[in-house]
C-alpha positions in Angstrom: -96.2 -98.8 -187.6 -95.6 -95.3 -185.8 -96.3 -93.9 -189.2 -99.7 -95.4 -189.3 -100.5 -94.0 -185.7 -99.2 -90.6 -187.2 -102.2 -90.7 -189.3 -99.6 -91.3 -192.5 -102.5 -93.3 -194.4 -102.2 -92.1 -197.9 -101.1 -94.5 -200.5 -97.8 -92.3 -201.3 -96.8 -92.4 -197.5 -97.3 -96.2 -196.8 -96.7 -97.4 -200.0 -93.0 -96.7 -200.0 -92.3 -97.9 -196.3 -94.2 -101.0 -197.0 -91.8 -101.7 -200.0 -89.0 -100.9 -197.9 -90.2 -103.3 -195.2 -90.6 -106.2 -197.9 -87.6 -105.6 -199.6 -85.5 -105.9 -195.9 -87.6 -109.2 -195.1 -86.4 -110.6 -198.4 -83.1 -109.9 -197.3 -83.1 -112.1 -194.1 -82.3 -115.2 -195.0 -83.6 -116.9 -191.9 -86.9 -116.2 -193.1 -88.6 -118.9 -195.3 -89.9 -117.8 -198.6 -93.6 -118.4 -197.4 -93.0 -116.6 -194.2 -96.6 -115.0 -193.5 -95.3 -111.5 -193.0 -93.8 -111.5 -196.5 -97.2 -113.1 -197.8 -98.8 -110.1 -195.9 -96.9 -107.0 -197.3 -97.1 -108.5 -200.6 -101.0 -108.4 -200.6 -100.7 -105.2 -199.0 -98.3 -103.6 -201.6 -100.6 -105.0 -204.3 -104.0 -103.5 -203.2 -102.0 -100.1 -202.4 -100.8 -100.7 -206.1 -104.7 -100.3 -207.5 -105.1 -97.2 -205.5 -104.3 -93.6 -206.4 -101.6 -91.9 -204.8 -103.7 -89.4 -202.7 -106.1 -92.4 -201.5 -106.2 -93.3 -198.0 -106.8 -96.1 -196.2 -110.0 -96.5 -194.0 -109.5 -97.0 -190.3 -110.7 -100.4 -190.8 -107.6 -100.9 -193.2 -105.3 -99.1 -191.0 -106.4 -101.1 -188.3 -105.7 -104.5 -190.3 -102.7 -103.2 -191.5 -101.6 -102.7 -188.0 -102.4 -106.3 -186.7 -100.8 -107.8 -189.5 -97.6 -105.9 -188.9 -97.9 -106.7 -185.4 -98.6 -110.4 -185.7 -95.5 -110.4 -188.3 -93.4 -109.0 -185.9 -94.3 -111.4 -183.1 -93.9 -114.3 -185.1 -90.9 -113.7 -187.4 
């Protein structure tokens, strides 16, 4: 979340962070495989994979990603 708040919003900045997060979530055996946080991160990674490295997230996308991250953190 800090990276987004520091305006690191291009695909080549965000994608590695979300990939690392998803990898960490997948290692947590206490989380079910259908945990919403995992599903949301997979969706974001898929969306980012379809964009160019220099493409940036819109303000709306940043806001939604921050919401998804916060929601996952609270319910995890």
